[in-house]
Every structure is written in C-alpha cells, then in structure tokens.
DRENNU-238284 format. One line per field, with one value per residue (C-alpha): residue number from 1; residue in three letters; z, y, x. Coordinates in Angstrom, 1 decimal. Each point is the difference from the previous one (the first is absolute). Layout:
! residues N
num [NUM,...] $
residuo [ALA,...] $
z [Z,...] $
y [Y,...] $
x [X,...] $
//
This chain:
! residues 432
num [1,2,3,4,5,6,7,8,9,10,11,12,13,14,15,16,17,18,19,20,21,22,23,24,25,26,27,28,29,30,31,32,33,34,35,36,37,38,39,40,41,42,43,44,45,46,47,48,49,50,51,52,53,54,55,56,57,58,59,60,61,62,63,64,65,66,67,68,69,70,71,72,73,74,75,76,77,78,79,80,81,82,83,84,85,86,87,88,89,90,91,92,93,94,95,96,97,98,99,100,101,102,103,104,105,106,107,108,109,110,111,112,113,114,115,116,117,118,119,120,121,122,123,124,125,126,127,128,129,130,131,132,133,134,135,136,137,138,139,140,141,142,143,144,145,146,147,148,149,150,151,152,153,154,155,156,157,158,159,160,161,162,163,164,165,166,167,168,169,170,171,172,173,174,175,176,177,178,179,180,181,182,183,184,185,186,187,188,189,190,191,192,193,194,195,196,197,198,199,200,201,202,203,204,205,206,207,208,209,210,211,212,213,214,215,216,217,218,219,220,221,222,223,224,225,226,227,228,229,230,231,232,233,234,235,236,237,238,239,240,241,242,243,244,245,246,247,248,249,250,251,252,253,254,255,256,257,258,259,260,261,262,263,264,265,266,267,268,269,270,271,272,273,274,275,276,277,278,279,280,281,282,283,284,285,286,287,288,289,290,291,292,293,294,295,296,297,298,299,300,301,302,303,304,305,306,307,308,309,310,311,312,313,314,315,316,317,318,319,320,321,322,323,324,325,326,327,328,329,330,331,332,333,334,335,336,337,338,339,340,341,342,343,344,345,346,347,348,349,350,351,352,353,354,355,356,357,358,359,360,361,362,363,364,365,366,367,368,369,370,371,372,373,374,375,376,377,378,379,380,381,382,383,384,385,386,387,388,389,390,391,392,393,394,395,396,397,398,399,400,401,402,403,404,405,406,407,408,409,410,411,412,413,414,415,416,417,418,419,420,421,422,423,424,425,426,427,428,429,430,431,432] $
residuo [UNK,UNK,UNK,UNK,UNK,UNK,UNK,UNK,UNK,UNK,UNK,UNK,UNK,UNK,UNK,UNK,UNK,UNK,UNK,UNK,UNK,UNK,UNK,UNK,UNK,UNK,UNK,UNK,UNK,UNK,UNK,UNK,UNK,UNK,UNK,UNK,UNK,UNK,UNK,UNK,UNK,UNK,UNK,UNK,UNK,UNK,UNK,UNK,UNK,UNK,UNK,UNK,UNK,UNK,UNK,UNK,UNK,UNK,UNK,UNK,UNK,UNK,UNK,UNK,UNK,UNK,UNK,UNK,UNK,UNK,UNK,UNK,UNK,UNK,UNK,UNK,UNK,UNK,UNK,UNK,UNK,UNK,UNK,UNK,UNK,UNK,UNK,UNK,UNK,UNK,UNK,UNK,UNK,UNK,UNK,UNK,UNK,UNK,UNK,UNK,UNK,UNK,UNK,UNK,UNK,UNK,UNK,UNK,UNK,UNK,UNK,UNK,UNK,UNK,UNK,UNK,UNK,UNK,UNK,UNK,UNK,UNK,UNK,UNK,UNK,UNK,UNK,UNK,UNK,UNK,UNK,UNK,UNK,UNK,UNK,UNK,UNK,UNK,UNK,UNK,UNK,UNK,UNK,UNK,UNK,UNK,UNK,UNK,UNK,UNK,UNK,UNK,UNK,UNK,UNK,UNK,UNK,UNK,UNK,UNK,UNK,UNK,UNK,UNK,UNK,UNK,UNK,UNK,UNK,UNK,UNK,UNK,UNK,UNK,UNK,UNK,UNK,UNK,UNK,UNK,UNK,UNK,UNK,UNK,UNK,UNK,UNK,UNK,UNK,UNK,UNK,UNK,UNK,UNK,UNK,UNK,UNK,UNK,UNK,UNK,UNK,UNK,UNK,UNK,UNK,UNK,UNK,UNK,UNK,UNK,UNK,UNK,UNK,UNK,UNK,UNK,UNK,UNK,UNK,UNK,UNK,UNK,UNK,UNK,UNK,UNK,UNK,UNK,UNK,UNK,UNK,UNK,UNK,UNK,UNK,UNK,UNK,UNK,UNK,UNK,UNK,UNK,UNK,UNK,UNK,UNK,UNK,UNK,UNK,UNK,UNK,UNK,UNK,UNK,UNK,UNK,UNK,UNK,UNK,UNK,UNK,UNK,UNK,UNK,UNK,UNK,UNK,UNK,UNK,UNK,UNK,UNK,UNK,UNK,UNK,UNK,UNK,UNK,UNK,UNK,UNK,UNK,UNK,UNK,UNK,UNK,UNK,UNK,UNK,UNK,UNK,UNK,UNK,UNK,UNK,UNK,UNK,UNK,UNK,UNK,UNK,UNK,UNK,UNK,UNK,UNK,UNK,UNK,UNK,UNK,UNK,UNK,UNK,UNK,UNK,UNK,UNK,UNK,UNK,UNK,UNK,UNK,UNK,UNK,UNK,UNK,UNK,UNK,UNK,UNK,UNK,UNK,UNK,UNK,UNK,UNK,UNK,UNK,UNK,UNK,UNK,UNK,UNK,UNK,UNK,UNK,UNK,UNK,UNK,UNK,UNK,UNK,UNK,UNK,UNK,UNK,UNK,UNK,UNK,UNK,UNK,UNK,UNK,UNK,UNK,UNK,UNK,UNK,UNK,UNK,UNK,UNK,UNK,UNK,UNK,UNK,UNK,UNK,UNK,UNK,UNK,UNK,UNK,UNK,UNK,UNK,UNK,UNK,UNK,UNK,UNK,UNK,UNK,UNK,UNK,UNK,UNK,UNK,UNK,UNK,UNK,UNK,UNK,UNK,UNK,UNK,UNK,UNK,UNK,UNK,UNK,UNK,UNK,UNK,UNK,UNK,UNK,UNK,UNK,UNK,UNK,UNK,UNK,UNK,UNK,UNK,UNK,UNK,UNK,UNK,UNK,UNK] $
z [0.2,-0.7,3.0,-1.8,0.2,3.6,1.3,-1.7,1.3,3.4,0.0,-1.5,3.0,2.5,0.8,0.9,0.1,-1.8,1.2,-1.0,1.8,-1.6,1.2,0.7,0.3,3.6,-0.5,-0.5,1.9,2.5,0.9,-0.2,-2.1,1.8,0.2,1.8,2.6,2.2,0.6,-2.5,-2.3,2.3,0.1,-3.8,-0.3,1.2,2.5,2.9,3.6,1.3,2.3,2.0,-1.4,2.4,0.0,-2.8,-0.9,-1.4,3.4,0.5,-2.6,-1.0,-2.4,-2.0,-3.0,-3.2,-2.6,-2.6,-3.9,-2.6,-3.5,-2.8,-3.4,-1.4,2.6,2.5,3.4,2.9,3.7,1.8,3.5,1.5,-0.9,3.3,0.9,3.0,1.8,1.7,2.5,1.0,-3.2,-0.8,-3.5,-1.6,-2.3,-2.0,-0.1,-0.5,-3.3,-1.9,2.5,-1.2,-3.0,-3.4,-2.3,2.2,-2.5,2.2,-2.8,0.4,4.3,0.3,1.8,-2.5,-0.7,0.4,-3.9,0.0,2.7,-2.2,-3.4,1.6,2.3,-2.2,-0.8,1.7,-0.5,0.8,2.5,-0.4,2.8,-0.8,3.1,0.4,3.0,1.7,-2.0,-2.0,-3.8,-0.7,-3.4,-0.7,-2.9,-1.2,-0.3,-3.6,-0.5,-2.1,2.9,2.3,-1.9,-0.9,3.9,0.8,-2.6,1.8,3.8,-1.1,-2.2,3.6,-2.1,2.6,3.5,3.2,2.8,3.0,-0.8,-2.0,-2.6,-2.8,-1.2,-3.2,0.1,-1.7,2.0,2.0,2.7,2.4,2.6,-2.7,-0.7,3.6,0.8,-3.1,0.8,4.2,-1.6,-1.8,3.3,2.3,-2.4,-0.4,3.7,2.7,-1.2,1.6,2.0,-2.3,-0.8,-3.1,0.4,-2.9,-2.6,1.5,2.1,3.3,2.6,3.1,3.5,2.4,1.9,-2.9,-2.8,-1.3,-1.0,-1.6,-1.7,-0.9,-1.9,-1.7,-1.5,-1.8,-1.0,2.8,1.6,3.8,-0.7,3.1,-2.8,0.8,-3.3,-1.1,0.1,-3.2,-2.4,2.6,2.6,3.3,1.3,3.3,1.1,3.0,2.7,3.9,1.4,0.0,-3.3,0.8,-1.9,1.0,1.3,0.7,2.7,2.0,-0.7,3.0,4.0,2.4,-2.3,-2.3,2.5,1.9,-0.7,3.0,2.6,-2.0,0.6,3.6,0.8,-1.8,-1.1,3.0,0.1,-0.1,1.2,0.5,-3.8,-1.8,0.1,-2.1,-1.2,-1.3,0.9,-2.2,0.1,-1.3,-0.1,3.0,2.4,2.4,-0.3,3.6,-0.6,-1.6,1.9,-3.6,-1.9,-3.8,-0.6,-3.4,0.4,-2.7,-1.5,0.5,-0.3,-0.5,-3.2,-0.6,-0.7,0.9,1.8,1.0,-2.8,2.7,2.2,-0.2,1.4,3.4,2.9,3.3,3.6,2.8,0.4,-3.6,-1.2,-3.3,-0.2,-3.8,-2.8,-3.5,-1.3,-2.8,-2.6,1.1,-0.3,-3.6,-1.4,1.4,-1.7,-3.1,-0.9,0.8,-3.2,-0.5,-1.2,1.6,-0.2,3.2,-1.1,2.6,0.6,1.6,1.1,-0.3,1.5,-1.4,0.5,-2.5,0.9,-3.1,-0.3,-1.3,-1.3,0.2,-0.6,2.2,-1.3,1.3,-2.5,1.8,-1.8,0.9,2.6,1.1,2.9,1.3,0.6,1.6,2.5,1.1,0.6,2.4,1.7,0.0,1.4,-3.4,-0.5,3.0,1.0,0.7,0.4,0.5,1.6,2.0,0.4,1.3,1.6,-2.1,0.6,2.3,-2.8,-0.1,-3.6,-1.1,-1.4,-1.1,-1.5,0.0,-1.8,-0.5,-0.4,-0.4,0.6,-3.3,0.7,0.3,-3.5,-1.3,1.8,-2.0,-3.3,-2.2,-1.6,1.5,-2.6,1.6,-2.6,-0.3,-2.7,-0.5,-0.8,-2.5] $
y [0.3,3.3,2.7,1.3,-3.9,-0.5,3.3,-1.0,-3.2,1.1,2.7,-2.2,-2.4,2.6,1.8,3.8,0.4,-1.3,0.2,-1.8,-1.3,-0.5,-3.7,-0.3,-3.4,-0.6,0.6,-3.7,-2.5,-1.0,3.8,1.0,3.2,3.1,2.7,2.8,1.0,1.5,-1.1,2.8,-2.6,-1.7,2.8,-0.4,-3.5,-1.9,-2.6,-2.0,0.8,0.6,-3.0,-0.8,-2.7,-0.4,1.0,-1.1,0.7,3.1,0.9,0.4,-0.9,0.8,-1.2,1.2,-2.6,1.1,-1.0,0.0,-1.1,-1.3,1.4,-2.0,1.4,-0.6,1.7,-2.5,-0.2,-2.8,0.9,-0.5,-1.3,0.5,3.5,2.6,2.7,-0.5,3.2,0.2,3.1,0.2,1.3,0.6,-2.1,-1.6,-3.4,-1.8,-3.7,-3.0,1.1,-3.1,-2.4,-1.9,1.6,-1.8,3.2,2.1,1.3,-2.5,-0.5,4.2,-0.2,-2.7,0.7,0.9,-2.5,1.5,0.2,1.8,2.3,1.5,-0.1,1.9,2.2,3.4,-1.8,-0.1,-1.3,2.6,-1.0,1.2,0.5,0.6,1.2,-0.2,0.6,-3.2,-2.1,0.5,-1.6,-0.6,-0.3,-0.7,0.9,-1.8,1.7,0.5,0.9,2.9,1.2,-0.4,2.2,2.9,0.3,0.2,2.5,2.0,-0.2,1.3,2.5,0.9,0.3,-2.5,1.2,-1.7,-1.7,-1.9,0.7,-3.2,0.3,2.1,1.0,-0.5,2.9,3.1,1.9,3.0,2.7,-1.2,2.8,3.0,-1.6,0.1,3.3,1.7,-1.9,1.4,3.6,0.0,-1.3,2.7,2.7,-1.1,1.1,-1.0,-3.5,-1.3,-3.3,-2.5,-3.9,-2.1,-2.7,-2.1,2.2,3.1,2.9,0.2,2.3,-1.7,2.3,-2.5,0.7,-2.1,1.8,1.9,-3.3,-0.8,3.1,0.1,-3.5,1.6,2.3,-2.5,-2.1,-2.5,-2.4,-1.0,-3.8,-1.0,-1.4,-0.1,1.9,3.2,3.1,1.5,-2.0,-0.9,2.3,-0.3,3.2,1.2,3.0,1.3,2.7,0.0,-1.8,-3.4,-2.4,-3.5,-2.8,-3.0,-1.8,-3.7,-2.3,-1.8,-3.9,-1.4,0.6,0.3,2.6,-2.6,-2.8,2.0,3.9,0.3,-1.5,2.2,3.1,-0.8,-0.7,2.9,2.5,1.9,0.5,3.0,-1.3,-3.6,0.1,1.0,-1.2,1.9,-0.4,3.2,1.5,0.3,-2.5,0.4,-2.4,-1.1,2.3,-1.3,2.1,0.8,0.1,-4.0,-1.0,-1.7,0.4,0.1,-2.5,-0.9,-3.9,-1.3,3.3,1.2,3.9,0.8,-2.1,0.9,-3.7,-2.9,-2.6,-2.2,-0.6,-1.4,3.6,3.2,3.0,-0.7,1.5,-1.8,0.6,-0.1,-3.5,-0.5,-1.2,0.8,2.3,0.5,0.1,0.2,-2.9,1.0,-1.7,2.1,3.2,-0.7,-1.1,3.4,1.4,-1.1,1.3,3.5,1.9,0.8,3.8,2.2,3.4,1.9,3.2,2.5,1.0,2.4,-0.2,2.8,-0.3,2.2,-1.8,-2.9,-1.3,1.2,-0.8,2.0,-2.1,1.2,1.6,-2.3,-3.5,-2.4,-2.9,-2.8,-3.0,-3.4,-1.1,-3.0,-2.8,0.7,3.8,-0.8,-2.6,2.3,2.8,-2.3,-0.8,4.0,0.5,2.3,-2.3,-0.8,-2.1,2.0,-2.3,1.1,-3.1,-1.0,-2.1,1.6,-2.1,-0.1,-2.0,-2.0,-1.0,1.7,1.8,0.9,2.8,-0.9,2.9,-0.9,2.7,0.4,3.9,2.1,4.1,1.8,1.3,-3.7,-1.0,0.4,-3.3,-1.9,0.6,0.1,3.1,2.9,3.4,2.8,2.2,2.8,0.0,3.7,0.2,-2.4] $
x [0.0,1.0,-0.2,-3.6,-1.1,1.6,-1.9,-3.3,-0.1,0.4,-1.9,-3.2,1.1,-1.2,3.4,-0.5,3.8,2.8,3.5,3.3,3.3,3.4,1.0,3.4,2.1,-0.8,-3.8,-1.1,-1.7,2.8,1.4,-3.5,-1.3,1.7,-3.4,2.3,2.0,-3.0,-3.6,-1.6,-1.0,-2.6,-1.9,-0.4,-0.6,-3.3,1.3,-1.6,0.6,3.3,1.1,3.4,1.7,3.0,3.4,2.5,3.8,-0.7,-2.2,-3.9,-2.6,-3.2,-2.1,-3.2,-1.7,-0.7,-2.7,2.5,-0.9,2.6,-1.3,1.3,1.1,-4.1,-1.0,-1.6,0.8,0.4,0.4,3.1,-1.2,3.7,0.4,1.2,1.6,3.2,0.7,3.3,-0.4,3.9,0.7,-2.7,-0.6,-2.8,0.1,-2.2,-0.1,-2.2,-1.0,0.8,-1.4,-3.3,-0.4,0.4,0.1,2.9,2.7,2.5,2.3,0.6,0.2,2.4,3.6,2.7,3.0,3.2,0.5,-3.7,0.9,3.0,-1.8,-3.0,1.8,-1.3,-3.2,-3.3,-3.6,-2.9,-3.0,-3.4,-2.4,-3.3,-1.7,-3.5,-2.4,0.6,2.5,3.2,0.9,3.6,1.7,3.9,1.8,2.9,3.5,0.0,-3.7,-0.7,-2.3,3.3,1.8,-2.5,-0.4,3.6,0.4,-3.0,1.6,3.1,-1.6,-2.0,-3.3,-1.1,-1.1,1.9,-2.7,1.0,3.5,1.0,-3.3,-1.3,-3.4,-1.3,-2.2,1.3,2.5,-2.0,0.9,-2.6,1.5,-0.5,-3.6,-0.9,1.0,-1.6,-3.5,0.9,0.9,-3.7,-1.8,2.0,-1.2,-3.6,-0.3,-2.5,-1.8,-2.8,0.5,-1.0,0.7,-0.5,-2.8,-1.0,1.9,-1.7,1.0,-2.3,0.4,1.9,0.6,1.1,3.5,1.8,-1.2,3.3,1.6,-3.1,-0.4,3.6,-0.2,-3.4,1.9,2.0,-2.7,0.9,-2.8,0.3,0.8,2.2,2.3,3.9,1.1,1.0,-2.2,1.5,2.2,2.7,-0.5,-2.2,-1.9,-0.6,-1.8,2.1,-1.1,1.7,3.2,-1.1,0.0,-1.5,1.7,-1.5,-2.8,0.9,-1.6,2.1,0.7,1.5,-1.1,-2.6,-1.6,-0.6,-1.2,-2.6,-0.3,-1.8,2.5,2.3,-1.8,-0.6,3.5,1.8,-2.7,-2.6,-3.6,-1.7,-3.1,-1.5,-1.2,3.4,3.5,3.0,3.4,1.3,3.7,3.0,2.8,3.4,2.9,1.5,-1.8,-2.5,-3.2,-1.3,-3.4,0.0,3.1,0.9,3.4,0.3,2.9,1.5,0.9,2.3,1.3,3.4,-0.1,3.8,-0.1,-3.5,-0.8,-2.6,1.6,-2.7,-2.7,-2.3,0.5,-1.9,-1.7,-1.1,-1.8,1.0,-0.5,2.6,-0.2,0.4,-3.4,-1.0,-3.1,0.1,2.4,0.3,2.5,2.8,-1.8,-3.5,2.0,1.4,-3.2,-1.8,3.5,-0.6,-3.4,1.8,1.4,3.6,-1.2,-2.5,-0.7,-1.5,-2.2,-0.9,-2.9,-2.6,-3.3,-2.9,-3.3,-2.8,-3.1,1.8,3.6,2.2,3.7,3.1,2.8,3.7,2.5,1.9,0.5,2.7,1.2,1.5,1.8,1.5,-2.0,2.6,-1.2,3.7,-1.0,-3.6,1.6,2.7,-2.8,-1.7,2.8,1.3,-3.5,-0.6,-2.8,-2.2,-3.1,-3.4,-2.9,-3.4,-1.7,-3.5,-2.7,-3.2,-3.3,-2.8,-3.3,2.2,3.0,3.3,0.4,3.5,1.6,3.4,2.8,3.5,1.9,3.5,1.1,3.2,-0.2,0.4,3.0,1.5,-1.3,3.4,1.1,-2.4,1.1,3.1,-0.6,-2.5,-0.5,-2.1,-1.5,-2.5,-2.4,-0.2,3.8,0.1] $
//
C-alpha cells in the first residue's frame, strides 16, 4: 500500500488520528518497542487501567493492556490479545510489548530481533510503525525497511514537515501552529467583552448560571459540549477558566484503607460531628505534616524524594494515623491512572464575573500556557507540598439512612503551578 491507501484504510477502520514512529533495530519483539523517555505517550493512547507488576532489573514496573489490532496489507484486521504498555517510572520510560502473541496476522517477520549481520546492514535504515488511534482501540501497521512509504515518510520527517508528538512519534495531520491558533481565538473572545453565562447542550447554546459557569461558558465559545471525555478541548490544548489563588488538579477516590472498607467508621474515627445527623472530614493535608484536626499524616510510601523516583510499585500516597494505621490511600497505580487522563498542554484563561440581573463573564487578558505535565513533576510536587490534599467529605442522616458526599481533591496554589510543568508562559491578550 502507498501512504494514501494506508491512511484511508486506517480512517475507514475508525482511526481519529494517525501517528507514526521510526523503528530502530532495538524496536523488536525481544527488546520491545521504545515509546519514549517520558510517560506522555500514555496520555495519547487509549489503554486499560494501569496496575503494578512488581520489580525488575529496571526497577518498579507498571503495565496497562491495550486493545490493539494489526492491519494487514489488504486492509483486514486481527486482534493482538497480548498487547500492552510497560511503564518504567525509574527512567521514566514506556515500552510496547506482547504485540505478536496470539495474532496470526501480525507482521512477525518485520518485528524479530536482528542478527549481527542484519543489525549492521540496517544501521541506517528503519521501518515505520503506524498507529491509528480510535476512541477505544489502536490499529497498527508496519512497513518494510525498503518500502517506498518508508522512504517517503523518512524524507518528510527529515524535512521537518511532520509535527513531533509525545517525544518519539510524528503526526500525519498537516503541521499546524496550534499555539497561535489558540491565542488568536482567545484574543477574539477577550475583545468581545462580557459574555452571558452559558453552555452547549444538544448542540445548542443555553443559559447557565450555576457556580461553575465560567468553564462551561469558555468551552461554549470554542464550540465544545461538556462530555467528561478525557481529551484536549481545542486541538491539543486543555482549556481551564481560572480565577483566584487555587487550582484543582485531580479528584481521585482512594483505593486503599479504612475509607474504602467503611466510610462511616472512617468519618467517626478521623472526622468530626456537627450534630447527631452529620459527619465531616474536610481539612488540608500536606505531605509529612500531621494534620491537627484529623490527626492524620500524609506520607509517600515507596518514593525516593532525592532521586524523584518510585522505588516500590506497591507503595503510594497514604494517610496514616499515629499508630501507622492506613486511614485512606492512593496507590501509585491509581495516581498514574488518574494522571494519564490529564493533558500535556493546558491553557489557563483568567476571567472576571459580573452580575447585573444575570451572570456575565469577561475572559482575559491574562493567559498562562503550561506545557509538559510530567509524572515526575507531579510526584515531586506532592512530596514538596506544592500539591496538597483538600477533601470535602460528609455523611448526612436522611430518613434513618446515612447518605455520603465525597470530594477528594488535590490542589495547588496558583503561584506553585510552575512546579508541575516543564514550561510555563504568561501572556496578556491585549498586548499580542
């Protein structure tokens, strides 16, 4: 197949995006396929839940299954049931393995480890791995070292015609300057002045005056319908309307501890009671400090702060009491799983709220572009207290039954946001 045929087939099979990687000699079934020296790729590829897989000579290991299909040259597909991602947080590094197991149609002849002679002969050659990314699966295709498609894509990559994605991939979509597109759109929104609080529902803009109206209003101006799907809001940028001194980063539920076993017992033991019909747990917890109200300390088990590395894959972020009992906790698997839904590039848009009978918002002029949300940055920020736990949990007695409300938030101060990203740029829309 030529390049157009490969792309057309992948799109017809449901691909919403196509990315490619130049495969080196070491990208094979024995040494696995290298997917980058960061965890950014797991934010790009749909995968199963991340889970701990013990220790290896490379340190802690986490894995995530993939619903992965190989496409044959005649456009047919077959599931590769053993396909998975392997995450090595020590480096960090992600590899792709199990992609041949149980799949007769897999390109096994192209993915074998080379002999010494072949390694020398192919020193300056590579194959091209295509990944067609669908909503819930991935479709792969590999070219031969001497395929015309291989040479064509190598020429495009060498000429800088394709955009780099997740450190080792290239996008086959036309190369665009998404940063400029985003800012131009925001400049128009800022110049438009006050906008009534609104949201999009069923494709139509409708009034909306709840407390969280700023975010919905901003999304509506970009034509975005709220859907809860973890994908960028505008091209490859996540949009966040921002006002105030605090930013909420994640809201993951604990996956270990008394909290999980019996919430009422957890609240009675570590929370407090306003009256006989309500129990509460709401107080900021920072790493390595005992909270005076709950008497709990937030600790990171299995983490080396000096090297900024996970040392025990079965560790995590734990709330413990003075006797070492685990009140609640988030395993590293849980943290990684929640983090992968975040986006590498976020645009924080300042806003002001105006009430004159109805609610209106003015967006800008301040904009903060944050890029490179690495997992190492996040874990380090948790340990250094730049990110903290700020829960709001309660149970109320209603008709003789306890009804719970859960809000497990991890937040950071606006001034500390830079610790979470590799690059942060502050701009004024009225100066661009």
